C-alpha positions in Angstrom: 37.3 8.1 141.9 36.2 9.4 138.5 38.5 9.1 135.6 38.1 10.9 132.3 38.4 8.7 129.2 41.8 8.6 127.6 42.6 8.4 123.9 45.5 6.2 123.0 47.5 5.8 119.7 48.2 2.2 119.1 50.1 -0.2 117.0 48.9 -3.5 118.3 49.4 -7.0 116.9 47.6 -10.0 118.4 50.2 -12.9 118.2 50.9 -16.1 120.0 53.3 -16.0 123.0 56.1 -17.7 121.1 56.2 -15.1 118.3 58.5 -12.0 118.6 56.5 -9.2 117.2 58.7 -6.2 118.0 60.4 -6.1 114.6 57.0 -5.9 112.9 55.8 -3.3 115.4 58.8 -1.1 115.0 58.4 -1.2 111.2 54.8 -0.1 111.6 55.5 2.6 114.1 57.7 4.4 111.6 54.4 5.4 109.9 53.2 7.3 112.9 56.4 8.6 114.5 56.0 12.0 113.2 52.4 12.3 114.3 52.5 11.2 117.9 52.8 13.7 120.7 53.8 13.0 124.2 51.1 14.2 126.7 50.2 13.6 130.3 46.8 15.3 129.9 44.0 12.7 130.0 42.1 14.3 127.1 45.1 14.1 124.8 46.3 10.9 123.0 48.8 8.6 124.8 50.9 5.9 123.2 50.9 2.2 123.8 52.0 -1.1 122.3 51.0 -4.7 122.8 53.9 -7.1 122.7 54.7 -10.7 123.5 56.0 -11.4 127.0 59.3 -12.7 125.6 60.0 -9.8 123.3 63.6 -8.7 122.9 64.5 -5.7 125.1 66.8 -4.2 122.5 63.8 -4.0 120.1 61.7 -2.4 122.8 64.3 0.2 123.5 64.6 1.0 119.8 60.9 1.5 119.7 60.9 3.8 122.7 63.8 6.0 121.5 63.3 6.0 117.7 59.5 5.9 117.3 58.3 7.3 120.6 61.0 10.0 120.3 62.1 9.5 124.0 65.5 10.6 125.0 67.6 8.0 126.7 67.2 8.7 130.5 70.0 9.6 132.9 68.2 7.7 135.6 65.7 4.8 135.8 63.3 4.7 138.7 61.5 1.3 139.0 58.5 1.6 141.4 57.3 -1.5 143.1 54.7 -2.1 145.8 51.4 -3.4 146.7 49.0 -4.3 143.9 45.9 -4.0 146.1 44.6 -0.6 146.9 45.8 0.8 150.2 45.8 4.2 151.9 48.8 6.3 152.8 49.2 8.9 155.4 48.4 12.2 153.7 51.7 13.7 154.7 53.7 10.7 153.5 51.7 10.6 150.3 52.5 14.2 149.6 56.2 13.8 150.4 56.4 10.6 148.3 54.7 12.1 145.3 56.6 15.4 145.4 60.0 13.8 145.9 59.4 11.2 143.1 58.4 13.8 140.6 61.1 16.2 141.6 63.7 13.4 141.2 62.3 12.6 137.7 62.1 16.2 136.5 65.5 17.4 137.7 67.4 14.3 136.4 65.4 13.5 133.2 64.5 10.1 134.6 62.1 7.5 133.4 59.6 6.1 135.9 58.6 2.5 135.4 55.5 1.1 137.0 52.9 -1.6 136.6 50.7 0.7 134.5 47.3 -0.2 136.1 45.4 2.1 138.4 45.7 0.0 141.6 47.8 -0.1 144.6 51.1 1.8 144.5 50.6 2.7 140.9 47.5 4.7 141.8 49.6 6.8 144.2 52.2 7.3 141.5 49.5 8.3 139.1 48.1 10.9 141.6 51.5 12.4 141.9 51.9 12.6 138.1 48.4 14.1 137.7 49.1 16.7 140.3 52.4 17.6 138.5 50.7 17.9 135.1 48.1 20.2 136.5 50.6 22.6 138.0 53.4 22.5 135.4 53.9 21.8 131.7 57.1 20.0 132.4 57.2 16.5 130.9 57.7 13.4 133.0 58.2 10.1 131.2 56.1 7.5 133.1 56.0 4.1 131.4 53.5 1.5 132.6 54.4 -2.1 131.9 51.2 -4.1 132.5 50.0 -7.7 131.6 47.6 -7.7 128.7 45.4 -10.2 130.5 44.4 -8.1 133.4 43.5 -4.9 131.5 39.9 -3.9 131.6 38.2 -3.3 128.3 41.3 -4.6 126.5 39.1 -5.4 123.4 38.8 -1.7 122.8 42.6 -1.5 122.3 42.9 -4.1 119.6 43.9 -2.8 116.2 46.8 -1.6 114.1 47.6 2.0 113.3 44.4 3.2 115.0 43.3 5.7 117.6 41.2 4.2 120.3 39.1 5.8 123.0 39.6 4.2 126.4 37.4 4.5 129.5 39.7 4.7 132.5 36.9 4.2 135.1 37.3 1.1 137.1 34.5 -1.4 137.5 34.1 -2.4 141.2 32.5 -5.7 140.2 35.3 -6.7 137.9 38.6 -8.4 138.8 40.4 -6.7 136.0 42.1 -3.3 136.2 42.1 -0.2 134.1 45.2 1.6 132.8 46.3 4.6 134.8 45.6 7.7 132.6 48.5 9.7 134.2 51.2 7.7 132.5 52.6 8.8 129.1 53.3 5.4 127.6 52.2 1.8 128.0 53.8 -1.5 127.2 51.2 -4.4 127.4 52.8 -7.8 127.7 50.7 -10.8 126.5 51.4 -14.4 127.4 48.0 -15.7 126.5 46.6 -15.7 130.1 43.5 -13.9 131.3 43.1 -12.2 134.7 46.5 -13.1 136.0 49.6 -11.0 136.8 53.1 -12.1 136.0 53.2 -11.8 132.2 55.1 -8.5 132.5 57.6 -9.5 135.2 60.2 -11.1 132.8 59.8 -8.4 130.2 60.1 -5.6 132.7 63.2 -7.1 134.4 65.0 -7.6 131.0 64.0 -4.1 129.8 65.3 -2.5 133.0 68.5 -4.5 132.7 69.0 -3.6 129.1 68.4 0.1 129.7 70.9 0.1 132.6 73.6 -1.2 130.3 73.3 1.8 128.0 76.1 4.3 128.3 74.7 7.5 129.7 75.7 10.7 127.9 76.7 13.1 130.6 76.9 15.9 128.1 73.6 15.7 126.2 74.0 19.0 124.3 77.7 18.9 123.4 80.0 15.9 123.1 83.2 17.8 123.5 85.5 15.0 124.4 84.2 12.6 121.7 84.7 15.1 118.9 87.9 16.7 120.0 89.8 13.8 121.4 90.2 15.2 124.9 91.0 12.8 127.7 87.9 11.3 129.2 84.6 10.4 127.6 81.2 12.0 127.4 79.6 8.7 128.3 79.5 7.3 131.8 81.1 3.9 132.0 78.5 2.5 134.5 75.5 3.0 132.2 72.1 4.4 133.1 71.7 4.2 136.9 68.8 2.1 138.1 67.1 2.4 141.5 64.3 0.3 142.9 61.7 2.3 144.9 59.5 0.3 147.4 56.2 1.5 148.7 54.1 -0.9 150.9 53.9 -4.3 149.1 53.4 -8.0 149.9 55.8 -11.0 150.0 56.5 -10.7 146.3 58.0 -7.2 146.8 60.5 -8.7 149.3 61.4 -11.2 146.6 61.8 -8.3 144.1 64.1 -6.5 146.5 66.3 -9.6 146.9 66.5 -10.1 143.2 67.5 -6.5 142.7 70.3 -6.8 145.3 71.5 -10.0 143.6 71.8 -8.4 140.2 75.2 -7.8 138.7 75.8 -5.0 139.3 73.4 -4.8 142.2 70.5 -2.4 142.0 70.2 0.0 145.0 66.9 0.0 146.8 65.0 2.8 148.5 62.3 1.8 151.0 59.6 4.1 152.3 59.2 3.4 156.0 55.7 3.9 157.3 53.9 2.9 154.1 53.0 -0.5 155.4 53.6 -4.3 155.1 56.8 -5.2 153.2 58.3 -1.7 153.4 57.9 -1.6 157.2 59.4 -5.1 157.6 62.5 -4.3 155.5 62.8 -0.9 157.3 62.6 -2.6 160.7 65.2 -5.2 159.8 67.5 -2.5 158.4 67.4 -0.5 161.5 68.2 -3.3 163.9 70.5 -5.4 161.9 74.3 -5.4 162.1 76.7 -4.5 159.3 77.0 -8.1 158.3 73.2 -8.5 158.1 72.7 -10.5 161.3 70.0 -9.7 163.9 69.6 -10.5 167.5 67.3 -13.3 168.8 64.8 -10.8 170.2 64.7 -8.9 166.9 64.3 -12.2 165.0 61.3 -13.2 167.1 59.7 -9.8 166.7 60.2 -9.9 162.9 58.7 -13.4 162.7 55.6 -12.3 164.6 55.3 -9.2 162.5 55.5 -11.2 159.3 52.9 -13.6 160.5 50.5 -10.8 161.4 51.1 -8.8 158.3 50.7 -11.5 155.7 48.5 -13.9 157.7 51.2 -16.6 157.4 51.9 -19.6 159.5 55.3 -20.1 161.2 56.9 -21.9 158.3 55.8 -19.4 155.7 57.0 -16.6 157.9 60.4 -18.3 158.3 60.9 -18.3 154.6 60.1 -14.6 154.3 62.4 -14.0 157.3 65.3 -15.7 155.5 64.7 -13.6 152.4 64.8 -10.5 154.6 68.1 -11.6 156.2 69.5 -12.2 152.7 68.6 -8.6 151.8 70.3 -7.3 155.0 73.6 -8.9 153.9 73.7 -6.0 151.4 72.2 -3.4 153.7 74.6 -0.8 152.4 72.6 -0.8 149.2 69.3 -0.3 151.0 68.3 3.3 151.8 65.4 3.7 154.2 63.4 6.9 154.0 61.8 7.8 157.3 59.6 10.8 157.2 60.1 13.2 160.2 63.2 11.6 161.6 66.0 13.9 162.7 68.5 14.6 159.9 66.3 12.7 157.3 66.3 14.2 153.8 63.4 14.1 151.4 62.8 11.1 149.3 64.3 12.8 146.3 67.7 13.0 148.1 67.3 9.4 149.3 66.9 8.2 145.7 69.9 10.0 144.4 72.0 9.2 147.4 71.2 5.5 147.0 72.2 5.6 143.4 75.6 7.0 144.2 76.1 4.5 147.0 75.0 1.7 144.7 77.4 2.5 141.9 81.0 1.5 141.9 81.9 4.6 139.8 84.9 6.7 140.5 84.6 10.2 141.9 84.9 11.9 138.5 82.2 9.5 137.1 79.9 10.3 140.0 80.5 14.0 139.5 79.6 13.5 135.8 76.4 11.8 136.9 75.6 14.6 139.3 76.2 17.0 136.4 73.8 15.1 134.2 71.2 15.3 136.9 72.1 19.0 137.6 72.2 18.3 141.3 74.9 20.3 142.9 73.6 19.4 146.4 74.3 15.8 145.7 77.8 16.6 144.5 78.5 18.8 147.5 77.3 16.3 150.2 78.2 13.0 148.6 81.1 13.4 146.2 83.3 16.2 147.5 84.0 14.4 150.7 87.1 13.2 152.4 88.5 9.9 151.0 87.6 10.3 147.3 90.5 10.0 144.9 90.6 12.7 142.2 92.8 11.9 139.2 93.8 14.6 136.8 91.0 13.6 134.4 88.6 14.9 137.0 89.3 18.4 135.7 87.1 17.4 132.7 84.1 18.2 134.9 84.9 21.9 134.8 84.6 22.0 131.0 81.4 20.0 131.2 80.0 22.4 133.7 80.9 25.4 131.6 79.4 24.0 128.4 76.2 22.9 130.1 75.9 26.3 131.9 75.9 24.8 135.4 77.0 27.8 137.5 76.6 26.1 140.8 78.9 23.3 139.6 81.5 25.7 138.4 81.4 27.4 141.8 81.7 24.1 143.6 84.6 22.9 141.5 86.5 26.2 142.0 85.9 26.0 145.7 87.4 22.5 145.7 90.4 23.4 143.5 89.2 22.0 140.2 90.1 24.7 137.7 89.8 22.6 134.6 92.4 21.7 131.9 94.6 24.5 130.6 93.0 24.4 127.2 89.4 24.6 128.4 88.6 27.8 126.5 90.0 26.4 123.3 87.7 23.4 123.4 84.7 25.3 124.6 84.9 27.8 121.8 85.2 25.0 119.2 81.8 23.7 120.3 80.0 26.9 119.5 77.2 26.5 116.9 78.5 27.0 113.4 75.4 28.9 112.1 75.9 29.5 108.4 79.6 28.4 108.4 80.6 25.2 106.7 80.1 22.0 108.8 83.8 21.2 108.8 84.8 24.8 109.8 86.5 24.9 113.2 85.9 28.1 115.1 89.1 29.3 116.8 90.0 31.9 119.3 91.3 34.1 116.5 87.8 34.1 115.0 86.4 35.1 118.4 88.9 37.9 118.6 87.6 39.3 115.3 84.1 39.2 116.7 85.2 41.0 119.9 86.9 43.7 117.9 83.7 44.2 115.8 81.5 44.4 118.9 83.8 46.6 120.9 84.3 48.9 117.9 86.6 51.8 117.7 90.3 51.1 118.0 89.9 48.1 120.3 92.4 45.4 119.6 91.8 41.9 121.1 94.7 39.9 122.3 93.5 36.9 120.3 94.3 38.8 117.0 97.8 40.0 117.9 100.7 38.4 116.1 102.3 36.9 119.2 99.1 35.1 120.2 98.3 33.9 116.7 101.8 32.4 116.3 101.6 30.7 119.7 98.0 29.5 119.1 98.7 28.0 115.6 101.8 26.2 116.9 99.9 24.8 119.8 97.0 23.4 117.9 98.3 23.2 114.4 95.2 24.8 112.8 95.2 24.8 109.0 92.9 26.5 106.6 92.0 24.5 103.5 89.7 27.1 101.9 92.5 29.3 100.5 93.3 29.3 96.8 96.2 27.2 95.6 99.0 29.8 95.2 97.8 31.9 98.2 97.6 28.8 100.3 101.2 27.9 99.5 102.4 31.3 100.4 100.4 31.3 103.6 101.8 27.9 104.5 105.3 29.0 103.9 104.8 32.1 106.0 103.3 30.0 108.7 106.3 27.7 108.6 108.6 30.6 109.1 106.6 31.7 112.1 106.8 28.4 113.9 108.7 28.5 117.1 110.0 25.8 119.5 107.6 25.4 122.4 106.8 22.7 124.9 103.2 21.8 124.3 103.0 19.9 127.5 104.1 22.9 129.5 100.9 24.2 131.2 102.3 27.7 131.4 102.5 27.9 127.7 98.8 27.4 127.0 97.5 29.1 130.2 96.0 32.5 130.1 97.3 35.1 132.5 93.7 36.1 133.5 91.5 33.0 132.8 88.4 34.5 134.5 88.6 37.4 132.1 88.5 35.2 129.1 85.8 32.9 130.4 83.6 35.9 131.4 83.8 37.2 127.8 82.9 33.8 126.5 79.9 33.6 128.8 78.8 37.1 127.7 79.1 36.1 124.0 77.0 33.0 124.8 74.4 35.1 126.5 74.8 33.2 129.8 74.2 35.9 132.3 74.4 33.9 135.5 77.7 32.4 134.4 79.0 35.8 133.4 78.1 37.3 136.7 79.7 34.5 138.6 82.9 34.7 136.6 82.9 38.5 136.9 83.2 38.2 140.6 86.4 36.2 140.2 89.8 37.5 139.2 91.0 41.1 138.9 89.8 44.3 137.2 86.2 44.0 138.2 85.3 47.5 137.0 86.8 47.0 133.6 85.2 43.6 133.1 81.8 45.0 134.0 82.2 47.8 131.4 83.4 45.4 128.8 80.4 43.1 129.4 78.1 46.2 129.3 79.6 47.2 125.9 79.4 43.7 124.4 75.8 43.2 125.5 74.8 46.6 124.1 76.6 45.9 120.8 74.9 42.4 120.6 71.5 44.0 121.3 72.1 46.5 118.5 73.0 43.7 116.1 69.9 41.6 117.2 67.7 44.6 116.5 69.1 44.9 113.0 68.5 41.2 112.3 65.3 39.1 112.2 65.7 37.9 115.8 62.7 38.0 118.2 62.3 41.0 120.4 62.8 38.9 123.5 66.4 38.4 122.6 67.0 42.1 122.2 65.3 42.9 125.5 67.3 40.2 127.3 70.6 41.6 126.0 69.5 45.1 126.9 68.7 44.0 130.5 72.0 42.2 130.8 73.8 45.3 129.6 72.1 47.4 132.2 72.8 44.9 134.9 76.6 45.0 134.2 76.4 48.8 133.8 74.8 49.1 137.2 77.5 46.9 138.7 80.2 49.1 137.3 78.5 52.2 138.6 78.1 50.8 142.1 81.7 49.7 142.2 82.8 53.2 141.2 80.6 54.7 143.7 81.8 52.5 146.5 85.5 53.1 145.5 84.9 56.8 145.4 83.3 56.8 148.9 86.2 54.8 150.2 89.1 56.8 148.6 88.7 59.5 146.0 92.2 59.4 144.8 92.3 55.7 144.3 88.9 55.8 142.5 90.3 58.4 140.0 93.4 56.2 139.5 91.1 53.3 138.7 89.5 55.3 136.0 92.8 56.2 134.3 94.7 52.9 134.9 95.9 51.5 131.6 94.5 48.0 131.2 97.0 45.8 129.3 94.5 43.0 129.0 91.8 45.2 127.4 93.7 46.8 124.5 95.6 49.2 126.7 92.3 51.0 127.3 91.1 52.7 130.5 87.8 52.3 132.5 86.8 55.8 131.5 87.4 55.1 127.8 85.5 51.8 128.1 82.6 53.7 129.7 82.6 56.2 126.8 82.6 53.3 124.3 79.7 51.7 126.1 77.8 55.0 126.3 77.4 54.5 130.0 76.1 57.9 130.8 75.4 57.3 134.5 79.0 56.1 134.9 80.4 59.2 133.2 78.0 61.5 135.1 79.3 60.2 138.4 81.0 62.7 140.6 84.3 60.9 140.4 84.3 60.8 136.6 83.3 64.5 136.4 86.0 65.5 138.9 88.6 63.6 136.9 87.5 65.1 133.6 87.6 68.6 135.1 91.1 68.0 136.4 92.2 66.7 133.0 90.5 69.6 131.3 92.0 72.3 133.5 95.4 70.6 133.8 97.6 72.4 136.3 95.7 75.6 136.3 94.1 76.5 139.6 91.4 79.0 138.8 88.1 80.0 140.4 85.5 82.0 138.6 85.8 83.5 135.1 88.5 81.0 134.2 87.8 81.4 130.5 88.5 85.2 130.6 91.7 84.6 132.5 93.0 82.1 129.9 92.0 84.4 127.0 93.8 87.3 128.7 96.8 85.0 129.2 96.8 84.2 125.5 96.5 87.8 124.5 98.8 89.2 127.2 101.4 86.4 128.0 103.0 88.2 131.0 99.8 87.7 133.0 100.7 84.0 133.1 103.2 84.7 135.8 100.4 86.0 138.1 98.3 82.8 137.7 98.0 80.1 140.3 99.2 76.5 139.5 98.8 73.2 141.2 101.6 70.7 140.7 102.6 67.3 141.9 100.2 65.1 143.7 97.4 67.7 143.5 97.1 66.9 139.8 95.1 63.7 139.8 95.1 63.2 136.1 98.8 63.0 135.7 101.2 60.2 136.5 103.6 60.9 139.4 106.4 63.0 137.8 108.2 64.0 141.0 111.2 62.2 142.3 110.9 60.0 145.4 112.5 62.6 147.6 109.9 65.3 146.6 107.1 62.9 147.0 108.4 61.9 150.4 108.6 65.5 151.5 105.1 66.2 150.5 103.9 63.0 152.2 105.5 64.2 155.4 103.9 67.6 155.0 100.5 66.0 154.6 101.0 63.8 157.7 102.1 66.7 159.8 99.1 68.7 158.6 96.8 65.9 159.7 98.6 65.5 162.9 98.8 69.1 164.0 95.5 70.3 162.6 96.9 73.3 160.6 94.4 76.1 160.2 93.1 77.4 156.8 95.4 80.3 157.1 98.3 78.0 157.3 97.1 76.2 154.2 97.0 79.5 152.3 100.4 80.4 153.5 101.8 77.1 152.4 100.1 77.3 149.0 101.5 80.8 148.6 105.0 79.4 149.3 104.4 76.6 146.8 103.2 79.2 144.2 106.3 81.3 144.6 108.5 78.2 144.3 107.1 77.2 140.8 109.7 78.2 138.2 108.7 80.6 135.5 109.5 78.2 132.7 107.3 75.5 134.4 104.4 78.0 134.6 104.7 78.9 130.9 105.0 75.2 129.9 102.0 74.1 132.0 99.9 77.0 130.8 100.3 76.2 127.2 100.1 72.5 127.7 96.7 72.6 129.5 93.8 71.3 127.4 91.7 74.2 128.5 94.3 76.7 127.1 94.7 74.7 123.9 90.9 74.8 123.4 90.7 78.6 123.7 93.9 79.0 121.6 92.3 76.9 118.9 89.0 78.7 119.2 90.6 82.2 118.9 92.7 81.1 115.9 89.7 79.5 114.2 87.6 82.6 114.6 90.4 84.7 113.2 90.7 82.3 110.3 86.9 82.5 109.7 87.1 86.3 109.6 89.8 86.2 107.0 87.8 83.6 105.0 84.8 86.0 105.1 87.0 88.8 103.8 88.4 87.0 100.8 85.0 85.9 99.5 83.2 89.2 100.2 85.7 91.4 98.3 86.7 91.2 94.7 89.0 88.3 94.0 92.1 89.2 92.1 94.0 87.0 89.6 96.5 85.9 92.2 95.9 85.2 95.9 96.4 88.0 98.4 98.2 87.8 101.7 94.9 87.1 103.5 94.1 84.3 101.1 97.5 82.7 101.6 97.0 82.7 105.3 93.6 80.9 104.8 95.2 78.4 102.4 98.0 77.8 104.9 95.5 77.2 107.8 93.5 74.7 105.8 96.6 72.8 104.5 98.0 72.5 108.0 94.6 71.4 109.3 94.6 68.7 106.6 98.1 67.6 107.7 96.9 67.4 111.3 94.0 65.2 110.2 96.5 62.9 108.4 98.6 62.8 111.6 95.6 61.8 113.7 94.8 58.9 111.3 98.4 57.6 111.3 98.8 58.0 115.1 95.6 56.2 116.0 95.6 52.9 117.8 94.6 50.4 115.1 97.4 48.6 113.4 96.1 48.5 109.8 95.6 51.7 107.8 92.1 50.7 106.8 91.1 50.3 110.4 92.7 53.6 111.3 90.6 55.4 108.6 87.4 53.6 109.7 88.0 54.6 113.3 88.7 58.2 112.4 85.7 58.4 110.2 83.4 57.3 113.0 83.5 60.9 114.3 81.0 63.1 112.5 83.1 66.2 112.7 86.1 64.5 111.1 83.9 63.7 108.1 82.8 67.4 108.0 86.4 68.6 108.1 87.4 66.2 105.4 84.6 67.4 103.1 85.5 71.0 103.8 89.2 70.5 103.2 88.7 68.6 99.9 86.1 71.1 98.7 88.5 74.0 99.4 91.4 72.3 97.7 89.2 71.7 94.6 88.2 75.4 94.6 91.9 76.4 95.1 93.0 74.5 92.0 90.3 76.1 89.9 90.9 79.5 91.5 94.5 79.5 90.4 93.4 79.1 86.8 92.3 81.9 84.5 88.7 82.7 83.6 86.2 81.2 83.5 87.7 78.5 85.9 88.6 81.3 88.4 85.0 82.2 88.8 84.0 78.6 89.4 86.7 78.3 92.0 85.4 81.4 93.7 81.9 79.9 93.8 83.3 76.8 95.4 85.0 79.0 98.0 81.7 80.6 98.8 80.0 77.2 99.1 82.8 75.8 101.2 82.4 78.4 103.9 79.1 76.7 104.9 81.1 73.7 106.2 83.4 76.0 108.3 80.4 77.8 109.8 78.8 74.5 110.7 82.0 73.5 112.4 81.4 76.3 114.9 78.7 74.1 116.4 81.5 71.7 117.5 83.0 74.5 119.6 79.6 75.3 121.0 79.2 71.7 122.1 81.8 72.3 124.9 79.8 75.0 126.5 77.5 73.7 129.3 74.7 76.0 128.1 74.9 75.7 124.3 76.2 72.1 124.2 72.8 70.4 125.1 71.0 72.5 122.5 73.5 71.4 119.8 73.0 67.7 120.8 69.3 68.2 120.8 69.1 69.9 117.4 71.4 67.2 115.9 69.1 64.4 117.1 66.0 66.4 115.9 67.5 66.7 112.4 67.7 62.9 112.3 64.1 62.5 113.4 63.0 65.2 110.9 64.1 62.9 108.0 61.1 60.8 108.6 58.8 63.8 108.2 60.7 64.8 105.1 59.9 61.4 103.6 56.2 61.8 104.3 56.2 65.4 102.9 58.0 64.1 99.8 55.2 61.7 99.1 52.6 64.4 99.4 54.7 66.9 97.4 55.3 64.4 94.6 51.6 63.4 94.3 50.5 67.0 94.0 53.4 68.0 91.7 52.9 65.2 89.2 49.1 65.8 89.0 49.7 69.6 88.6 52.3 69.2 85.9 50.3 66.7 84.0 47.1 68.9 84.0 48.8 72.3 83.2 51.3 71.1 80.7 49.7 68.2 78.7 51.9 68.7 75.6 55.4 68.5 77.2 58.1 66.7 75.3 60.2 64.1 77.3 63.2 65.9 78.9 65.0 65.8 82.2 63.4 69.2 83.0 60.1 67.5 83.6 61.6 66.0 86.9 62.6 69.5 88.0 59.2 71.0 87.2 57.4 68.4 89.3 59.0 69.7 92.5 59.9 73.3 91.7 56.7 75.2 92.1 55.0 72.9 94.6 58.1 73.3 96.8 57.8 77.1 96.9 54.1 76.8 97.5 54.9 75.3 100.9 56.3 78.7 101.9 53.2 80.6 100.7 54.2 81.5 97.1 51.1 80.5 95.1 52.2 81.9 91.6 48.8 83.6 91.1 49.8 85.1 87.7 50.6 81.7 86.3 47.3 80.2 87.6 45.0 82.9 86.2 46.8 84.8 83.4 43.7 86.7 82.0 42.9 88.3 85.4 46.5 89.3 85.7 46.5 91.0 82.3 43.2 92.9 83.1 44.6 94.1 86.3 47.7 95.5 84.6 45.5 97.3 82.0 43.3 98.8 84.7 46.2 100.1 86.6 47.8 101.7 83.5 44.6 103.4 82.1 44.0 105.6 85.2 45.6 108.9 86.1 48.6 107.1 87.3 51.5 106.7 85.0 52.4 103.1 84.3 55.9 102.4 83.1 57.6 99.2 82.2 61.3 98.7 82.6 63.3 97.5 79.6 62.9 93.9 80.5 59.1 94.3 80.3 58.5 92.4 83.5 58.4 94.9 86.3 55.8 97.6 86.9 56.6 101.0 88.3 53.8 103.3 89.4 54.0 107.1 89.6 51.2 109.0 91.3 
């Protein structure tokens, strides 16, 4: 087999076996730690070090973690087997390689081998090579080989050097080459040449030392360690170690026995069918009893097999047999992988299952280990089984699963009743990245509430910022702010002390949210964890509202990301997440509408206490979810709300206008009251509702004809009191709209009148009516601000100002009041006030477009023109550049002797602007031709006359 040459970075020191060189090596490695890159590709540099066989394992681990920049593993797989080349069945080789790599990739494990390209190590190298060619995922494979058996080892001698190494084996040599699929090499030197064994002690001690390291089950966030929560982020059993056996000779059986005798014992996984030692151990494991004893027939068969396999005599075979029996005394720690057997899992599952069986960890610790491996299948099949004791501290796993974004684990924990500690959300939020905040700043739920209010916009008020929640939260966790000024801090502290209340901190009901899945879903959305958010969305109540809230939050976050310097992928991901939740809300509404129309409409208008007393329809408008609003259910609801209790067919606008002009016609109109009005809350008493229910049931039961329906509706119509009709007519939004439109048009006519006729010294009756209308309109705007949902006045004004027409109305009102104050003065201020009146009417005419927006024909054009005006600003900017370039050049050429005045800026744009519309100012361009033309016209038979100003010509023929 051909091997491409590999390039290795080295820090090698040739010392005698009694010297401990690791301290020196580590010191040297610091010079290259920032230059070395981990790579499994044979053409890229690998890393190695030559050490003494009795080097200290703690120094070696320090080298690997600090200088080779390797993360401490969550699993250590030590592969042992035959040193001589052997063939494996193609299927077994494929399953072995795939399972080994999968176990290493999914768990972040280190693979330890002999390092040279012979025997079992060659098969491991083939698996690593196949993985590196198909995926860029990194697998840490460390080869620990004796220096004396390395082919071309002279090429590797040097310090702080990069050496090319030929990884092609020489069939005539007894030495071996390094396997180029590994990522790191440790070469143990005991002064011998051509002999194995120098690495055995070093490898055993290094594996033991690594297994004693506390494994961090939360590699990204150490929640418990920093916050003092019960439990620890480190697993008490250390890094799990497993011994994987493939083929092998008598020494492999000895390695298995030593592994089982370790304290704590190391679990062993044996591949049956790989040959020699593996098959012998597998055979003994199958036919031995629980205490490790075998029958006489099995004993004889084992002895014969050992003799034939290793070419031993009876005495030597007896020694190997006794070692096998010693291994069987701990057969529970031996897992045999048999390919193709019924119910047999792959080798990856065998490795992980053996680790769980081999550790004496508690169920919560085993779950933390499975979390670190991200193997929910192991947790489901091996941990959540009958007989495991789960203390209360086991709830810590829920918080770990949330922080690490392990959706499958969260689902598994919920299915098994593990809901997590009551303060999960508090601790999860405090682990959010600080960004530009001070390092000691602790993010609280109150801060998150402010973020939610900013993203939701409008009058949304988060529960986290309400006074009751803030008081409870501060009393529970005793949060203090040290960044306030001295005097202000004292006042704040005093106020906080007054707000303190007596609560039982240990009472879970005090610190538990009413809808925990609501809060966790919002947290997942803010963290951009879509899979977690979708899972939590399916849990709990108010699914439609949660989907709309998530849609709005994602859309607001996408807008903020587009305004910042974030990459486009983040914006696109947020947009896609928003669309996904929006689609879920739409599908849920559609399904509800198909099932029950009335219930679906009630869902849209149900007041959501947990979402700022909003409604689903209001949330959809805030999220600009057009498909949701355009749904038949939403449109029917809006139509019912718009028409109120009026039941009208065609020409409903004319009927309402006629009712406003001629009120007695209201008595002839048809109304729908009671349960027919879907937009209103049930206002009838129980008896009336019951009677109507009975009527509906009887109608369905007897199959009443359409004629009967008409007769019943006529009876209902006659039963409606006159006062009720008048009240409902004037209380309908549709009537209010037309009443407001008619009054506005009348006001506009009066406004036209007062500015078109001569203005007297004091206002006329028509002008007083206009003044009264505008003042009352201003009072209405103030009332709208004060009655809006936000608590603070500043927030009320901000929410009110988000509407464009409110800003237009405010500008029109203030402009009119300014003109009114000047108009009430004497000349010349009266004339200025009249001019302001004339300018102000422009605002009131523009406001007519707001009325047009309601019309289904004119409304789309108004929206379209409004958006086009915004787009036209870009063209205006481009035109301004061209206009200014021409205007400056023209002004400079025609008027070279101008003195510096502000009029120069006006002259730059004045004439060029009118030239856009076709006015070329020919007389100013060529004045001589203009004068000659005038003389020619005046010298003829025609009479040329100049007006007194001397500027206009009048011709008489």
